[in-house]
N, CA, C and O atoms as a Tripos MOL2 file, in Angstrom:
@<TRIPOS>MOLECULE
protein
  244   243    61     0     0
PROTEIN
NO_CHARGES

@<TRIPOS>ATOM
      1 N           0.8340   -1.1670    0.0000 N.3       1 MET1
      2 CA          0.0000    0.0000    0.0000 C.3       1 MET1
      3 C           0.8880    1.2430    0.0000 C.2       1 MET1
      4 O           1.8500    1.3240    0.7640 O.2       1 MET1
      5 N           0.5660    2.1970   -0.8480 N.am      2 ALA2
      6 CA          1.3410    3.4300   -0.9520 C.3       2 ALA2
      7 C           0.9930    4.3740    0.1960 C.2       2 ALA2
      8 O          -0.1700    4.5100    0.5760 O.2       2 ALA2
      9 N           2.0120    5.0150    0.7340 N.am      3 MET3
     10 CA          1.8030    5.9860    1.8010 C.3       3 MET3
     11 C           1.3540    7.3050    1.1940 C.2       3 MET3
     12 O           1.9290    7.7650    0.2070 O.2       3 MET3
     13 N           0.3480    7.9030    1.7670 N.am      4 ARG4
     14 CA         -0.1340    9.2030    1.2960 C.3       4 ARG4
     15 C          -0.0410   10.2170    2.4210 C.2       4 ARG4
     16 O          -0.1860    9.8740    3.5940 O.2       4 ARG4
     17 N           0.1970   11.4430    2.0600 N.am      5 ARG5
     18 CA          0.2610   12.5300    3.0300 C.3       5 ARG5
     19 C          -0.7700   13.5870    2.6550 C.2       5 ARG5
     20 O          -1.0080   13.8740    1.4810 O.2       5 ARG5
     21 N          -1.3540   14.1380    3.6630 N.am      6 ALA6
     22 CA         -2.3660   15.1780    3.4470 C.3       6 ALA6
     23 C          -1.7080   16.4630    2.9710 C.2       6 ALA6
     24 O          -0.6150   16.8120    3.4180 O.2       6 ALA6
     25 N          -2.3720   17.1620    2.0700 N.am      7 ASP7
     26 CA         -1.9340   18.4890    1.6550 C.3       7 ASP7
     27 C          -2.4970   19.5530    2.5940 C.2       7 ASP7
     28 O          -1.8600   20.5740    2.8550 O.2       7 ASP7
     29 N          -3.7030   19.2930    3.0950 N.am      8 VAL8
     30 CA         -4.3820   20.2310    3.9780 C.3       8 VAL8
     31 C          -5.0750   19.4420    5.0810 C.2       8 VAL8
     32 O          -5.6580   18.3880    4.8290 O.2       8 VAL8
     33 N          -5.0090   19.9490    6.2820 N.am      9 VAL9
     34 CA         -5.7140   19.3580    7.4140 C.3       9 VAL9
     35 C          -6.6570   20.4190    7.9620 C.2       9 VAL9
     36 O          -6.2510   21.5510    8.2230 O.2       9 VAL9
     37 N          -7.9110   20.0440    8.1330 N.am     10 VAL10
     38 CA         -8.9210   20.9870    8.6010 C.3      10 VAL10
     39 C          -9.3360   20.6170   10.0170 C.2      10 VAL10
     40 O          -9.6480   19.4620   10.3050 O.2      10 VAL10
     41 N          -9.3360   21.6050   10.8860 N.am     11 THR11
     42 CA         -9.7660   21.3890   12.2690 C.3      11 THR11
     43 C         -10.3050   22.6930   12.8270 C.2      11 THR11
     44 O         -10.2530   23.7330   12.1710 O.2      11 THR11
     45 N         -10.8150   22.6250   14.0280 N.am     12 TYR12
     46 CA        -11.2680   23.8230   14.7320 C.3      12 TYR12
     47 C         -10.0670   24.6140   15.2180 C.2      12 TYR12
     48 O          -8.9530   24.0930   15.2710 O.2      12 TYR12
     49 N         -10.2950   25.8810   15.5750 N.am     13 ASP13
     50 CA         -9.2340   26.6610   16.1920 C.3      13 ASP13
     51 C          -9.0600   26.2130   17.6440 C.2      13 ASP13
     52 O          -9.8020   25.3540   18.1200 O.2      13 ASP13
     53 N          -8.0850   26.7900   18.3500 N.am     14 GLU14
     54 CA         -7.7840   26.3340   19.7060 C.3      14 GLU14
     55 C          -8.9340   26.5650   20.6930 C.2      14 GLU14
     56 O          -8.9420   25.9800   21.7760 O.2      14 GLU14
     57 N          -9.8950   27.4030   20.3310 N.am     15 ASN15
     58 CA        -11.0700   27.6340   21.1710 C.3      15 ASN15
     59 C         -12.2500   26.7400   20.7610 C.2      15 ASN15
     60 O         -13.3430   26.8650   21.3130 O.2      15 ASN15
     61 N         -12.0280   25.8460   19.8000 N.am     16 GLY16
     62 CA        -13.1270   24.9840   19.3690 C.3      16 GLY16
     63 C         -14.2300   25.7490   18.6770 C.2      16 GLY16
     64 O         -15.3870   25.3310   18.7050 O.2      16 GLY16
     65 N         -13.8920   26.8540   18.0630 N.am     17 PHE17
     66 CA        -14.7820   27.7730   17.3600 C.3      17 PHE17
     67 C         -15.6260   28.5900   18.3240 C.2      17 PHE17
     68 O         -15.6580   29.8160   18.2210 O.2      17 PHE17
     69 N         -16.3120   27.9390   19.2600 N.am     18 TYR18
     70 CA        -17.1180   28.6920   20.2190 C.3      18 TYR18
     71 C         -17.0080   28.1240   21.6360 C.2      18 TYR18
     72 O         -17.8900   28.3310   22.4690 O.2      18 TYR18
     73 N         -15.9120   27.4040   21.8960 N.am     19 GLY19
     74 CA        -15.6410   26.9170   23.2330 C.3      19 GLY19
     75 C         -16.1950   25.5480   23.5670 C.2      19 GLY19
     76 O         -16.1420   25.1300   24.7240 O.2      19 GLY19
     77 N         -16.7230   24.8400   22.5830 N.am     20 HIS20
     78 CA        -17.2740   23.5090   22.8530 C.3      20 HIS20
     79 C         -16.1280   22.5560   23.1890 C.2      20 HIS20
     80 O         -15.1510   22.4790   22.4430 O.2      20 HIS20
     81 N         -16.2390   21.8180   24.3200 N.am     21 PRO21
     82 CA        -15.1280   20.9540   24.7490 C.3      21 PRO21
     83 C         -14.7460   19.8790   23.7300 C.2      21 PRO21
     84 O         -13.5640   19.5670   23.5850 O.2      21 PRO21
     85 N         -15.7080   19.3170   23.0330 N.am     22 ASP22
     86 CA        -15.3790   18.3130   22.0140 C.3      22 ASP22
     87 C         -14.5920   18.9250   20.8720 C.2      22 ASP22
     88 O         -13.6850   18.2880   20.3350 O.2      22 ASP22
     89 N         -14.9250   20.1530   20.4910 N.am     23 HIS23
     90 CA        -14.2280   20.8230   19.3980 C.3      23 HIS23
     91 C         -12.8120   21.2070   19.8120 C.2      23 HIS23
     92 O         -11.8760   21.1240   19.0170 O.2      23 HIS23
     93 N         -12.6690   21.6290   21.0660 N.am     24 ILE24
     94 CA        -11.3310   21.9520   21.5880 C.3      24 ILE24
     95 C         -10.4570   20.7010   21.5790 C.2      24 ILE24
     96 O          -9.2910   20.7550   21.1890 O.2      24 ILE24
     97 N         -11.0200   19.5830   22.0080 N.am     25 GLN25
     98 CA        -10.2590   18.3270   22.0100 C.3      25 GLN25
     99 C          -9.9280   17.8820   20.5840 C.2      25 GLN25
    100 O          -8.8330   17.3830   20.3270 O.2      25 GLN25
    101 N         -10.8700   18.0620   19.6610 N.am     26 ALA26
    102 CA        -10.6070   17.7180   18.2550 C.3      26 ALA26
    103 C          -9.4270   18.5230   17.7240 C.2      26 ALA26
    104 O          -8.5870   17.9900   16.9980 O.2      26 ALA26
    105 N          -9.3590   19.8010   18.0830 N.am     27 HIS27
    106 CA         -8.2270   20.6390   17.6740 C.3      27 HIS27
    107 C          -6.9220   20.1020   18.2560 C.2      27 HIS27
    108 O          -5.9270   19.9750   17.5410 O.2      27 HIS27
    109 N          -6.9240   19.7880   19.5510 N.am     28 ARG28
    110 CA         -5.7090   19.2900   20.2070 C.3      28 ARG28
    111 C          -5.2130   17.9990   19.5690 C.2      28 ARG28
    112 O          -4.0210   17.8470   19.3000 O.2      28 ARG28
    113 N          -6.1270   17.0810   19.3310 N.am     29 ILE29
    114 CA         -5.7570   15.7950   18.7350 C.3      29 ILE29
    115 C          -5.2350   15.9790   17.3160 C.2      29 ILE29
    116 O          -4.2350   15.3750   16.9290 O.2      29 ILE29
    117 N          -5.9140   16.8100   16.5530 N.am     30 THR30
    118 CA         -5.4870   17.0480   15.1730 C.3      30 THR30
    119 C          -4.1040   17.6700   15.1210 C.2      30 THR30
    120 O          -3.2600   17.2480   14.3310 O.2      30 THR30
    121 N          -3.8640   18.6720   15.9590 N.am     31 MET31
    122 CA         -2.5620   19.3330   15.9460 C.3      31 MET31
    123 C          -1.4590   18.3900   16.4210 C.2      31 MET31
    124 O          -0.3400   18.4490   15.9100 O.2      31 MET31
    125 N          -1.7560   17.5210   17.3890 N.am     32 ALA32
    126 CA         -0.7710   16.5330   17.8410 C.3      32 ALA32
    127 C          -0.4390   15.5670   16.7100 C.2      32 ALA32
    128 O           0.7230   15.2040   16.5250 O.2      32 ALA32
    129 N          -1.4470   15.1520   15.9570 N.am     33 ALA33
    130 CA         -1.2140   14.2420   14.8310 C.3      33 ALA33
    131 C          -0.3800   14.9150   13.7500 C.2      33 ALA33
    132 O           0.5240   14.2960   13.1880 O.2      33 ALA33
    133 N          -0.6750   16.1700   13.4570 N.am     34 VAL34
    134 CA          0.1070   16.9180   12.4570 C.3      34 VAL34
    135 C           1.5610   17.0030   12.9040 C.2      34 VAL34
    136 O           2.4720   16.8080   12.1000 O.2      34 VAL34
    137 N           1.7770   17.2910   14.1750 N.am     35 GLU35
    138 CA          3.1420   17.4130   14.7040 C.3      35 GLU35
    139 C           3.8900   16.0820   14.6210 C.2      35 GLU35
    140 O           5.0590   16.0510   14.2340 O.2      35 GLU35
    141 N           3.2280   14.9940   14.9790 N.am     36 ARG36
    142 CA          3.8850   13.6780   14.9900 C.3      36 ARG36
    143 C           4.1950   13.1510   13.6020 C.2      36 ARG36
    144 O           5.1250   12.3620   13.4350 O.2      36 ARG36
    145 N           3.4410   13.5700   12.6150 N.am     37 THR37
    146 CA          3.6630   13.0620   11.2650 C.3      37 THR37
    147 C           4.5860   13.9650   10.4540 C.2      37 THR37
    148 O           4.8970   13.6600    9.3020 O.2      37 THR37
    149 N           5.0220   15.0630   11.0410 N.am     38 ASN38
    150 CA          5.9140   16.0130   10.3590 C.3      38 ASN38
    151 C           5.3190   16.5680    9.0710 C.2      38 ASN38
    152 O           6.0490   16.8950    8.1350 O.2      38 ASN38
    153 N           4.0110   16.6730    9.0250 N.am     39 ILE39
    154 CA          3.3450   17.3090    7.8830 C.3      39 ILE39
    155 C           3.4790   18.8170    8.0680 C.2      39 ILE39
    156 O           3.2330   19.3400    9.1550 O.2      39 ILE39
    157 N           3.8640   19.5000    7.0190 N.am     40 ALA40
    158 CA          3.9130   20.9590    7.0870 C.3      40 ALA40
    159 C           2.4790   21.4530    7.1690 C.2      40 ALA40
    160 O           1.7550   21.4530    6.1730 O.2      40 ALA40
    161 N           2.0750   21.8710    8.3490 N.am     41 ALA41
    162 CA          0.6730   22.2180    8.6040 C.3      41 ALA41
    163 C           0.2790   23.5050    7.8940 C.2      41 ALA41
    164 O           1.0010   24.5020    7.9140 O.2      41 ALA41
    165 N          -0.8700   23.4510    7.2760 N.am     42 LYS42
    166 CA         -1.5120   24.6330    6.7250 C.3      42 LYS42
    167 C          -2.7950   24.7930    7.5220 C.2      42 LYS42
    168 O          -3.8200   24.1970    7.1910 O.2      42 LYS42
    169 N          -2.7330   25.5960    8.5660 N.am     43 VAL43
    170 CA         -3.8610   25.7420    9.4690 C.3      43 VAL43
    171 C          -4.3910   27.1610    9.3540 C.2      43 VAL43
    172 O          -3.6480   28.1310    9.5070 O.2      43 VAL43
    173 N          -5.6690   27.2660    9.0860 N.am     44 SER44
    174 CA         -6.3050   28.5760    8.9940 C.3      44 SER44
    175 C          -7.6850   28.5010    9.6140 C.2      44 SER44
    176 O          -8.4390   27.5590    9.3690 O.2      44 SER44
    177 N          -8.0040   29.4820   10.4030 N.am     45 CYS45
    178 CA         -9.3370   29.5320   10.9900 C.3      45 CYS45
    179 C         -10.0630   30.7900   10.5310 C.2      45 CYS45
    180 O         -11.0600   31.1840   11.1360 O.2      45 CYS45
    181 N          -9.5770   31.4190    9.4730 N.am     46 SER46
    182 CA        -10.1820   32.6690    9.0250 C.3      46 SER46
    183 C         -11.6210   32.4730    8.5630 C.2      46 SER46
    184 O         -12.4510   33.3570    8.7810 O.2      46 SER46
    185 N         -11.9450   31.3480    7.9330 N.am     47 ALA47
    186 CA        -13.3150   31.1170    7.4940 C.3      47 ALA47
    187 C         -14.2410   30.9790    8.6960 C.2      47 ALA47
    188 O         -15.3510   31.5100    8.6860 O.2      47 ALA47
    189 N         -13.7930   30.2660    9.7380 N.am     48 PHE48
    190 CA        -14.6010   30.1360   10.9470 C.3      48 PHE48
    191 C         -14.7650   31.4890   11.6340 C.2      48 PHE48
    192 O         -15.8440   31.8120   12.1290 O.2      48 PHE48
    193 N         -13.7030   32.2690   11.6600 N.am     49 GLN49
    194 CA        -13.7880   33.5790   12.2910 C.3      49 GLN49
    195 C         -14.7940   34.4620   11.5590 C.2      49 GLN49
    196 O         -15.5860   35.1600   12.1910 O.2      49 GLN49
    197 N         -14.7620   34.4320   10.2590 N.am     50 GLU50
    198 CA        -15.7100   35.2120    9.4600 C.3      50 GLU50
    199 C         -17.1340   34.7350    9.7060 C.2      50 GLU50
    200 O         -18.0470   35.5480    9.8490 O.2      50 GLU50
    201 N         -17.3270   33.4200    9.7570 N.am     51 PHE51
    202 CA        -18.6400   32.8480   10.0320 C.3      51 PHE51
    203 C         -19.1450   33.3300   11.3920 C.2      51 PHE51
    204 O         -20.3030   33.7300   11.5150 O.2      51 PHE51
    205 N         -18.2960   33.2970   12.4020 N.am     52 GLY52
    206 CA        -18.6640   33.7730   13.7300 C.3      52 GLY52
    207 C         -19.0150   35.2440   13.7350 C.2      52 GLY52
    208 O         -19.9570   35.6610   14.4090 O.2      52 GLY52
    209 N         -18.2640   36.0290   12.9870 N.am     53 ARG53
    210 CA        -18.5480   37.4630   12.8920 C.3      53 ARG53
    211 C         -19.9230   37.7050   12.2930 C.2      53 ARG53
    212 O         -20.6770   38.5400   12.7920 O.2      53 ARG53
    213 N         -20.2590   36.9800   11.2250 N.am     54 VAL54
    214 CA        -21.5550   37.1340   10.5730 C.3      54 VAL54
    215 C         -22.6850   36.7200   11.5150 C.2      54 VAL54
    216 O         -23.7120   37.3950   11.5890 O.2      54 VAL54
    217 N         -22.4990   35.6200   12.2300 N.am     55 LEU55
    218 CA        -23.5310   35.1790   13.1800 C.3      55 LEU55
    219 C         -23.7810   36.2570   14.2390 C.2      55 LEU55
    220 O         -24.9310   36.5810   14.5360 O.2      55 LEU55
    221 N         -22.7220   36.8030   14.8000 N.am     56 LYS56
    222 CA        -22.8910   37.8530   15.8080 C.3      56 LYS56
    223 C         -23.5700   39.0690   15.2220 C.2      56 LYS56
    224 O         -24.3930   39.7070   15.8790 O.2      56 LYS56
    225 N         -23.2270   39.3930   13.9790 N.am     57 GLU57
    226 CA        -23.7990   40.5510   13.3130 C.3      57 GLU57
    227 C         -25.3180   40.4310   13.1710 C.2      57 GLU57
    228 O         -26.0350   41.4280   13.2510 O.2      57 GLU57
    229 N         -25.7980   39.2130   12.9620 N.am     58 ILE58
    230 CA        -27.2430   39.0160   12.8080 C.3      58 ILE58
    231 C         -27.9300   38.6330   14.1180 C.2      58 ILE58
    232 O         -29.1220   38.3240   14.1390 O.2      58 ILE58
    233 N         -27.1590   38.6590   15.2160 N.am     59 GLY59
    234 CA        -27.7400   38.4380   16.5290 C.3      59 GLY59
    235 C         -27.7560   37.0040   17.0240 C.2      59 GLY59
    236 O         -28.4380   36.7060   18.0040 O.2      59 GLY59
    237 N         -27.0250   36.1060   16.3730 N.am     60 VAL60
    238 CA        -26.9580   34.7120   16.8130 C.3      60 VAL60
    239 C         -25.7570   34.5480   17.7250 C.2      60 VAL60
    240 O         -24.6450   34.9360   17.3670 O.2      60 VAL60
    241 N         -25.9740   33.9780   18.8970 N.am     61 GLU61
    242 CA        -24.8710   33.7410   19.8370 C.3      61 GLU61
    243 C         -24.4760   32.2910   19.8050 C.2      61 GLU61
    244 O         -23.5640   31.8830   20.5240 O.2      61 GLU61
@<TRIPOS>BOND
     1     1     2 1
     2     2     3 1
     3     3     4 2
     4     3     5 am
     5     5     6 1
     6     6     7 1
     7     7     8 2
     8     7     9 am
     9     9    10 1
    10    10    11 1
    11    11    12 2
    12    11    13 am
    13    13    14 1
    14    14    15 1
    15    15    16 2
    16    15    17 am
    17    17    18 1
    18    18    19 1
    19    19    20 2
    20    19    21 am
    21    21    22 1
    22    22    23 1
    23    23    24 2
    24    23    25 am
    25    25    26 1
    26    26    27 1
    27    27    28 2
    28    27    29 am
    29    29    30 1
    30    30    31 1
    31    31    32 2
    32    31    33 am
    33    33    34 1
    34    34    35 1
    35    35    36 2
    36    35    37 am
    37    37    38 1
    38    38    39 1
    39    39    40 2
    40    39    41 am
    41    41    42 1
    42    42    43 1
    43    43    44 2
    44    43    45 am
    45    45    46 1
    46    46    47 1
    47    47    48 2
    48    47    49 am
    49    49    50 1
    50    50    51 1
    51    51    52 2
    52    51    53 am
    53    53    54 1
    54    54    55 1
    55    55    56 2
    56    55    57 am
    57    57    58 1
    58    58    59 1
    59    59    60 2
    60    59    61 am
    61    61    62 1
    62    62    63 1
    63    63    64 2
    64    63    65 am
    65    65    66 1
    66    66    67 1
    67    67    68 2
    68    67    69 am
    69    69    70 1
    70    70    71 1
    71    71    72 2
    72    71    73 am
    73    73    74 1
    74    74    75 1
    75    75    76 2
    76    75    77 am
    77    77    78 1
    78    78    79 1
    79    79    80 2
    80    79    81 am
    81    81    82 1
    82    82    83 1
    83    83    84 2
    84    83    85 am
    85    85    86 1
    86    86    87 1
    87    87    88 2
    88    87    89 am
    89    89    90 1
    90    90    91 1
    91    91    92 2
    92    91    93 am
    93    93    94 1
    94    94    95 1
    95    95    96 2
    96    95    97 am
    97    97    98 1
    98    98    99 1
    99    99   100 2
   100    99   101 am
   101   101   102 1
   102   102   103 1
   103   103   104 2
   104   103   105 am
   105   105   106 1
   106   106   107 1
   107   107   108 2
   108   107   109 am
   109   109   110 1
   110   110   111 1
   111   111   112 2
   112   111   113 am
   113   113   114 1
   114   114   115 1
   115   115   116 2
   116   115   117 am
   117   117   118 1
   118   118   119 1
   119   119   120 2
   120   119   121 am
   121   121   122 1
   122   122   123 1
   123   123   124 2
   124   123   125 am
   125   125   126 1
   126   126   127 1
   127   127   128 2
   128   127   129 am
   129   129   130 1
   130   130   131 1
   131   131   132 2
   132   131   133 am
   133   133   134 1
   134   134   135 1
   135   135   136 2
   136   135   137 am
   137   137   138 1
   138   138   139 1
   139   139   140 2
   140   139   141 am
   141   141   142 1
   142   142   143 1
   143   143   144 2
   144   143   145 am
   145   145   146 1
   146   146   147 1
   147   147   148 2
   148   147   149 am
   149   149   150 1
   150   150   151 1
   151   151   152 2
   152   151   153 am
   153   153   154 1
   154   154   155 1
   155   155   156 2
   156   155   157 am
   157   157   158 1
   158   158   159 1
   159   159   160 2
   160   159   161 am
   161   161   162 1
   162   162   163 1
   163   163   164 2
   164   163   165 am
   165   165   166 1
   166   166   167 1
   167   167   168 2
   168   167   169 am
   169   169   170 1
   170   170   171 1
   171   171   172 2
   172   171   173 am
   173   173   174 1
   174   174   175 1
   175   175   176 2
   176   175   177 am
   177   177   178 1
   178   178   179 1
   179   179   180 2
   180   179   181 am
   181   181   182 1
   182   182   183 1
   183   183   184 2
   184   183   185 am
   185   185   186 1
   186   186   187 1
   187   187   188 2
   188   187   189 am
   189   189   190 1
   190   190   191 1
   191   191   192 2
   192   191   193 am
   193   193   194 1
   194   194   195 1
   195   195   196 2
   196   195   197 am
   197   197   198 1
   198   198   199 1
   199   199   200 2
   200   199   201 am
   201   201   202 1
   202   202   203 1
   203   203   204 2
   204   203   205 am
   205   205   206 1
   206   206   207 1
   207   207   208 2
   208   207   209 am
   209   209   210 1
   210   210   211 1
   211   211   212 2
   212   211   213 am
   213   213   214 1
   214   214   215 1
   215   215   216 2
   216   215   217 am
   217   217   218 1
   218   218   219 1
   219   219   220 2
   220   219   221 am
   221   221   222 1
   222   222   223 1
   223   223   224 2
   224   223   225 am
   225   225   226 1
   226   226   227 1
   227   227   228 2
   228   227   229 am
   229   229   230 1
   230   230   231 1
   231   231   232 2
   232   231   233 am
   233   233   234 1
   234   234   235 1
   235   235   236 2
   236   235   237 am
   237   237   238 1
   238   238   239 1
   239   239   240 2
   240   239   241 am
   241   241   242 1
   242   242   243 1
   243   243   244 2
@<TRIPOS>SUBSTRUCTURE
     1 MET1         2 RESIDUE 1 A MET
     2 ALA2         6 RESIDUE 1 A ALA
     3 MET3        10 RESIDUE 1 A MET
     4 ARG4        14 RESIDUE 1 A ARG
     5 ARG5        18 RESIDUE 1 A ARG
     6 ALA6        22 RESIDUE 1 A ALA
     7 ASP7        26 RESIDUE 1 A ASP
     8 VAL8        30 RESIDUE 1 A VAL
     9 VAL9        34 RESIDUE 1 A VAL
    10 VAL10       38 RESIDUE 1 A VAL
    11 THR11       42 RESIDUE 1 A THR
    12 TYR12       46 RESIDUE 1 A TYR
    13 ASP13       50 RESIDUE 1 A ASP
    14 GLU14       54 RESIDUE 1 A GLU
    15 ASN15       58 RESIDUE 1 A ASN
    16 GLY16       62 RESIDUE 1 A GLY
    17 PHE17       66 RESIDUE 1 A PHE
    18 TYR18       70 RESIDUE 1 A TYR
    19 GLY19       74 RESIDUE 1 A GLY
    20 HIS20       78 RESIDUE 1 A HIS
    21 PRO21       82 RESIDUE 1 A PRO
    22 ASP22       86 RESIDUE 1 A ASP
    23 HIS23       90 RESIDUE 1 A HIS
    24 ILE24       94 RESIDUE 1 A ILE
    25 GLN25       98 RESIDUE 1 A GLN
    26 ALA26      102 RESIDUE 1 A ALA
    27 HIS27      106 RESIDUE 1 A HIS
    28 ARG28      110 RESIDUE 1 A ARG
    29 ILE29      114 RESIDUE 1 A ILE
    30 THR30      118 RESIDUE 1 A THR
    31 MET31      122 RESIDUE 1 A MET
    32 ALA32      126 RESIDUE 1 A ALA
    33 ALA33      130 RESIDUE 1 A ALA
    34 VAL34      134 RESIDUE 1 A VAL
    35 GLU35      138 RESIDUE 1 A GLU
    36 ARG36      142 RESIDUE 1 A ARG
    37 THR37      146 RESIDUE 1 A THR
    38 ASN38      150 RESIDUE 1 A ASN
    39 ILE39      154 RESIDUE 1 A ILE
    40 ALA40      158 RESIDUE 1 A ALA
    41 ALA41      162 RESIDUE 1 A ALA
    42 LYS42      166 RESIDUE 1 A LYS
    43 VAL43      170 RESIDUE 1 A VAL
    44 SER44      174 RESIDUE 1 A SER
    45 CYS45      178 RESIDUE 1 A CYS
    46 SER46      182 RESIDUE 1 A SER
    47 ALA47      186 RESIDUE 1 A ALA
    48 PHE48      190 RESIDUE 1 A PHE
    49 GLN49      194 RESIDUE 1 A GLN
    50 GLU50      198 RESIDUE 1 A GLU
    51 PHE51      202 RESIDUE 1 A PHE
    52 GLY52      206 RESIDUE 1 A GLY
    53 ARG53      210 RESIDUE 1 A ARG
    54 VAL54      214 RESIDUE 1 A VAL
    55 LEU55      218 RESIDUE 1 A LEU
    56 LYS56      222 RESIDUE 1 A LYS
    57 GLU57      226 RESIDUE 1 A GLU
    58 ILE58      230 RESIDUE 1 A ILE
    59 GLY59      234 RESIDUE 1 A GLY
    60 VAL60      238 RESIDUE 1 A VAL
    61 GLU61      242 RESIDUE 1 A GLU
């Protein structure tokens, strides 16, 4: 079987997007896996941040 490496890894930010404990843990586990596999991480949470900004703008908490 051929070994494959991810080009991009998607996860929550360190706050789990809105502080949900499962999301925070998902971030921790994902980042630990990225570190252990020596994948050059491409991590961005700008889309989540923008989504959160829009939700707040329309009054959703």
